[in-house]
C-alpha positions in Angstrom: -71.3 16.0 95.2 -68.6 13.4 94.3 -66.1 11.9 96.8 -63.6 14.3 98.3 -59.9 14.0 97.1 -57.3 13.3 99.6 -55.3 16.4 100.7 -52.2 15.1 99.0 -53.8 14.2 95.7 -51.8 15.5 92.6 -53.2 18.4 90.7 -53.4 18.5 86.9 -50.3 20.8 86.9 -48.4 18.3 89.1 -49.6 15.4 86.8 -48.1 17.2 83.9 -44.7 17.2 85.7 -44.7 13.4 86.2 -47.5 12.8 88.7 -45.3 11.5 91.5 -44.2 14.9 92.9 -45.4 15.9 96.3 -46.9 19.4 96.8 -43.6 20.6 98.3 -41.6 19.2 95.3 -44.0 21.0 92.9 -43.6 24.3 94.7 -39.8 24.0 94.7 -39.8 23.2 91.0 -41.9 26.3 90.3 -39.7 28.5 92.4 -36.6 27.2 90.6 -38.1 27.8 87.2 -39.1 31.4 88.2 -35.6 32.1 89.5 -34.1 30.8 86.3 -36.3 33.0 84.2 -35.4 36.0 86.3 -31.7 35.2 85.9 -32.1 35.0 82.1 -33.8 38.3 82.1 -31.0 39.9 84.1 -28.4 38.4 81.8 -30.2 39.7 78.8 -30.4 43.2 80.3 -26.6 43.0 81.2 -25.8 42.0 77.6 -27.8 45.0 76.3 -26.1 47.3 78.7 -22.7 46.1 77.7 -23.6 46.4 74.0 -24.7 50.0 74.5 -21.6 50.8 76.4 -19.4 49.2 73.7 -21.1 51.4 71.1 -20.4 54.5 73.1 -16.8 53.8 73.9 -16.1 52.6 70.3 -17.5 55.7 68.6 -15.6 59.0 69.1 -18.7 61.1 68.2 -20.4 59.8 71.3 -17.6 60.5 73.8 -18.1 63.4 76.2 -16.1 66.5 75.2 -13.9 66.3 78.3 -13.0 62.6 77.6 -12.2 63.4 73.9 -9.9 66.2 75.0 -8.2 64.0 77.6 -7.5 61.2 75.1 -6.6 63.4 72.1 -4.6 66.4 73.5 -2.0 67.5 76.1 -3.1 69.8 78.9 -1.5 72.8 77.1 -4.2 72.5 74.4 -6.2 75.3 76.1 -9.6 73.9 75.2 -12.4 75.0 77.5 -13.6 71.3 77.5 -10.3 70.0 78.9 -11.0 68.3 82.2 -9.8 69.7 85.5 -6.4 68.3 86.7 -3.8 69.2 89.3 -0.4 70.2 88.0 1.0 70.2 91.6 0.0 66.6 92.2 2.7 63.9 92.7 0.5 61.3 91.1 0.9 61.2 87.3 -1.7 60.1 84.8 -0.9 59.6 81.1 -3.0 61.7 78.7 -3.1 62.2 74.9 -3.1 58.4 74.4 -5.1 58.3 71.2 -2.3 56.8 69.1 -2.7 53.6 71.2 -6.3 53.3 70.0 -4.8 52.5 66.5 -3.7 49.1 67.7 -6.6 46.9 66.8 -7.2 43.4 65.3 -9.5 44.6 62.4 -9.7 47.8 60.3 -11.9 50.6 61.7 -15.3 50.6 60.2 -15.2 54.5 60.0 -12.7 57.3 60.6 -14.3 58.1 64.0 -14.7 54.5 65.2 -12.3 52.3 67.2 -14.7 49.3 67.3 -12.9 45.9 67.6 -14.2 42.5 68.8 -10.9 41.4 70.3 -10.7 41.3 74.1 -7.9 43.8 74.1 -9.9 46.3 72.0 -9.3 50.1 72.0 -12.6 50.7 73.7 -11.0 49.4 77.0 -8.8 52.4 77.1 -11.7 54.7 76.5 -13.8 53.0 79.2 -11.0 53.2 81.8 -10.3 56.9 81.2 -14.1 57.6 81.3 -14.3 55.9 84.7 -11.2 57.9 85.9 -13.0 61.1 84.9 -16.3 60.1 86.5 -14.6 59.1 89.8 -12.8 62.4 90.0 -9.3 60.8 89.8 -8.2 62.9 86.8 -8.8 66.1 88.8 -6.4 64.8 91.5 -3.5 63.9 89.1 -0.8 65.6 87.1 -1.2 64.8 83.4 1.8 63.5 81.5 1.5 63.6 77.7 2.2 60.3 75.9 5.3 60.3 73.7 7.0 57.9 71.3 10.0 56.0 72.5 13.5 56.7 71.2 15.4 53.9 69.5 18.1 54.3 72.1 15.5 53.4 74.8 14.3 50.3 73.0 17.8 49.1 72.1 18.7 48.9 75.8 16.7 45.7 75.9 16.1 44.7 72.2 18.3 44.3 69.1 18.1 47.2 66.6 16.8 44.7 64.0 13.9 43.7 66.3 13.1 47.3 67.1 13.0 48.2 63.4 10.7 45.2 62.6 8.3 45.8 65.5 7.8 49.6 65.1 7.7 50.1 61.3 4.6 50.4 59.1 3.8 47.6 56.7 1.8 47.7 53.5 0.0 44.5 54.2 -0.9 42.2 57.1 0.9 39.3 55.6 4.2 41.2 55.4 3.9 42.3 59.0 3.1 38.8 60.3 6.0 37.3 58.4 8.5 39.9 59.6 7.4 39.5 63.2 7.0 35.7 63.0 3.3 35.9 64.1 0.7 33.4 63.1 -2.4 34.8 61.4 -5.5 34.1 63.4 -3.6 33.8 66.7 -4.6 35.7 69.8 -1.7 38.1 69.1 -2.3 40.6 66.3 -0.6 43.5 64.5 -2.3 46.3 62.5 0.2 46.6 59.6 0.0 50.4 59.3 -0.6 51.5 62.9 0.5 49.0 65.5 4.2 49.9 65.1 3.6 53.6 66.0 1.1 52.6 68.8 3.9 50.5 70.2 6.4 53.4 70.1 4.0 55.7 71.9 3.2 53.0 74.5 6.8 52.3 75.1 7.9 55.9 75.2 5.1 56.8 77.6 6.1 54.0 80.0 9.7 55.3 79.9 8.6 58.9 80.5 6.4 57.9 83.5 9.0 55.7 85.1 11.7 58.3 84.6 9.6 60.9 86.5 9.0 58.5 89.3 12.7 57.4 89.6 13.8 61.0 89.5 11.5 61.9 92.4 9.3 64.3 90.3 6.3 62.0 90.9 5.7 59.6 93.7 3.6 57.3 91.6 1.8 57.2 88.3 -1.3 55.5 87.0 -0.9 53.3 84.1 -3.9 51.7 82.4 -3.3 48.5 84.3 -2.0 49.6 87.7 0.5 51.8 89.5 4.2 52.4 89.1 5.9 53.2 92.3 9.4 54.5 92.9 10.5 50.9 93.7 9.3 49.5 90.4 12.7 49.6 88.7 13.4 45.9 88.1 15.7 45.4 85.1 14.3 43.3 82.3 15.5 39.7 82.4 16.1 39.5 78.7 18.5 42.5 78.3 21.1 40.4 76.5 19.0 39.1 73.6 15.9 39.9 71.6 12.9 39.4 73.8 10.1 37.7 71.9 8.0 37.8 75.1 7.6 41.5 74.4 5.9 41.1 71.1 2.4 42.4 71.0 0.4 42.4 74.2 2.6 40.2 76.4 4.4 43.2 77.8 2.5 43.7 81.1 5.1 41.5 82.8 7.8 44.0 81.9 8.8 47.2 83.8 11.4 49.8 83.2 12.8 50.3 79.7 10.6 47.7 78.1 7.8 48.6 75.8 4.6 47.0 76.8 2.6 47.4 73.5 -0.7 48.8 74.8 0.3 49.0 78.4 1.6 52.5 78.5 
């Protein structure tokens, strides 16, 4: 037999990584590489899970029947698939919000699809309501049907001309963007035929919910992005002029009497 190697002699694997690593450095490097590979696998699995969820929430044919009824119809619809709810509850939850799904950055690929790649895509609404159903919160709430806003509501804080421009239907995207002074390709978008009506329903629903809280009929209500309590009655700071901050999707900073685009 040949001469014995010292205990700390580099192995062929260590030599391939530079030759100067100690055994401890080599083991650490291997552990880090293994951890990085596992992290990449987890991230890939998460992306796949998110993609599958996006497909489900974006395609109406894949929604559970109870979710479809909650989004599409008021409680008086009488469908056997309608989810359980509590008409005596003092916590309100908006239902029949399907018109808000019409506000999207690109045309729908099919009549039953609400797919959109924008961060504020319609699938967010569907996903939130599905979670409320799964967590049993719908069963504990009084359902309040979404409704369009009246011009008199909107004109408390906006000019009549601005209300007309922001809630009408346009024949082309270019005409809508020019009328609303929006820049094509910007983060803010407007679906020419549908966003105006979606805005009306979002605004009217917010007025309806807030009115019920202020009148004492409800103690609080769930909006899609949080709770409205009885004290949430701060006037809008822009009541004396047209508020461009309330053009599409900046409205979550507004409260009573201000239409918040998708934020009904």
